[in-house]
N, C-alpha and C positions, 0 to 999 in steps of 0.2 A: 640440531635443528629445533628452532623455537616456534611455537604456535601462538600467534597474537590475535586477540579478539578486539574488534572495534565496534563502537556504537556510533552511527552516522546520522547526521541531520542534514537535509538538503532541500533546496527549492528546485523542483524539477522543471520549472517553466521553460527553460531554454535547452533542455536536454532531450535526447532521443530515447530516454529510459535508463534504467540501471545497467542492463547487460551490455557488455562491450560488443561493438559491431565492427565489421571489417571495413565498411565504407565511410565511417565517420569517427572522429575522436570526441564527439559531443555526447558521451555517456558518462554516468557517474562512475561506473567501474573503471572505464578507461582513464579518466582523470586521476583517480586515486592510485591505480596501478603505475601510471607514469611517474608520479611523485615518489612512490615507494621504491620503484626500481632505481631511480636516480639516487635516492637516499642510501640504499643498501648496496648499490652497484651489482645487483642481481636482477634476474628476470622474475618479477613478482606477479603472481596471479592470486586475486582475492576471491573467496567463496562467499557469496551473499546468501542471506536467509531465504531470499526469493527475488524475483524480478519485479520491478515496478515499471509500468508503461510510460511512454512519452508524456511528459507534462505532470506526472504524479509526483507528489512530495513525500518526505519522510521525516518523522520526529525521532524514530528509533529503529532505523534499519540496522541490522547486525551483519558483520562480515568477519572472516578470519583469513590469515595468510601465514605461510611458513617462511622462515628466514634463518640464515646463518649469522646474521648481523649481531654484533655484541653491543650495539647502541642501547642505552637505557630506554625504558618505556617513556620517560619524560622527554628525552631528546627526540625520540621518534614523534611523540605527540606535538612537541613544539615545532618540529620541522614541517609536519603536515599542516599545522595551523598557518604557518608562514607561506607555504608554497601552493596550497590548494586554492582554487577560486573562492571568492567570498561567499558564494551560494552553496558551498559544501563544507561542513564543519564536522570533524571527529570530536564527539563530546565525551568519549571515554575510550581508553585503551588499557588492556591488561594481558599478561601472559597467562595462558591456560594450558590445560592438559593436552598432550599430543593428540588424543582421540577426539577432542572437541571439533564438531563440524557445524557450521552456522545453519545449514539447511536441514541436515538429517536429525540434528538434536533438538530442533525447535518443536515445542509441544503445542503451541497455539500462537495465533496472531490477532492483534486488534487493529482494525482499520477504522479511520475516522473520515466521515464525509461532511463537508460544510456547505450550508446553503444560506445565501443572503436573501431573506424573505421580506425585504423592504420594497416599497413601491419603486423607488429609484435605487439603482445599484451604488455601492460605495466604491469609488475609484481606487481606494487604497486596499480594498479586499478583492478586487476583480480577478487577480491571478490565483487566488486561493479559495474562492467560493464559486458556486454556481448560483446565478441570480434567478429567483423565481418571484415574479411580481405579485401573482395572486396569492392571497393568504392561504396557507396550507392547513388542512384539518389534521392536526398532530395526533389527536385521539384515534381517529380512523386509521392513521398510519401505524400507530402502536398496536391496534387490534389486528391489522393485516400482518404485521411482523411476527406475531405469535405462530402463524402457520409455518414459518421458516425455521423455527427453533427445533433443534434435535437433528438426528441423522436422516438425511434424505438423499435421493438421487437429484442433483441440481443441474441436469442436462438443459433444462429450460433457461437456466440462469448462467450458462457458460457460452462464451463465444464459439462460433462454429470452427474457429481456428484452434481451439483447445485440443491438445493431443494426449491427454491423460488416459491411462488404461481404464480407470474407473472415475465416474462423476459423482460418486457417493462422498459426501463430506458432512461434518457435524458442526452446526452453529450452536454455540453455547448461549449466546445472548445477543439481543439487539436493543440498544438503549437510545432513545430519542430525547434530546434536551433542547431547550430554547431559552435564549436570553437576549432581550432587545432585538427580536426578530432575526437573530442569528441561530439557525437550526443546526444541531450537531447530531449526526447519526453514528453511533459506535457499533461496529459489527465484530463480535469475538467468535472465532472458530478455530477448529483444529487444522484447517488448511483451506485454500481457496483456488478455484479454477480460474482460467483466463477470463478477465473482465467480470468475474462473478459479483464482486461487491458493487461495481457500477451498474450492473443490470438489476441487482436487488434494489439499489437506490432508485433507479428509473421506475421500477414497479411501485415502490412506496410513494414516489412523487405523483404517479398516476392516481393512486388512491387518495393522497392528500389533496389533489386537485379535482377530485370527484369524477375523474375519467374512468376509473375502475373501482370495484368494490373489494373489500377484504376477501370475500369468497372467490373473486377472480384470481387472487394470488394463490389460493389453495389449488384452484384448477390448473393454473400455469405449472405449478410444481408437479401435479399428478400427470399432466400430459407428456412431460419429458420431451418437449419440442421447442427449440429456441425460437422458431418462427411465431410461436403462440404467446411469447412473453413480451415485456415492454422494451422500449429503446434503452440503449446504454447511456447512462448519465455521463456528462463531460468529465475528462480526466482531471481538470484543474482543481476540482473540489475534493479530490481524494488524497489522503495522507496515510502512509504506513505508520501507525501510531506507536505500536509496541510489539516486540517479539518475546514470547515467554519460553523459558528453558526449564 
């Protein structure tokens, strides 16, 4: 039995998320598994590093699967490139140790959130950015983000649907960049709760728009109450950027 690791890039716009669902075949996992199963003539199940929600994209999602197929990595890669939809691309494949597990072995992840901060939205970016017309105060957002760095209970920044036993996570860094009014927020952490990055971005957008202060972010964190935090930012601006092992 071989263990194959894949790095996947996808446009999540038309999908119901990464995780396979019983009532639809419009998931990233489902599309990849269907192609792999036909290729190997086996029932293949892939293990992703994590789930991405409906409409969320990925530059570097990682998954692995087990197979008895003797096909070369190159033939597998070529087959996937030919038969997967154009909005899902396997950018790297390699055979790895049998013990490798995409989710359990992940040490940290980097998410990227993109904001179009021009007065008028760019129609070519509309599926991959959230448009904010009002000029954002990036320095104030950077000041607010400092309160989120480190290990905290992120209950206020997790969807009420989150079912994790513990809401304690560690944020290693939050970096905010801007170029030609395109704002990029990189959030690097050891793990993330359901909707956590999008709620963090929602809070930072409130600060950048002067609806809240950096101190308010600190208080949100301390209250450990989802109802006291900001709205969840739209999914279309979010990208799973990189998984570190």
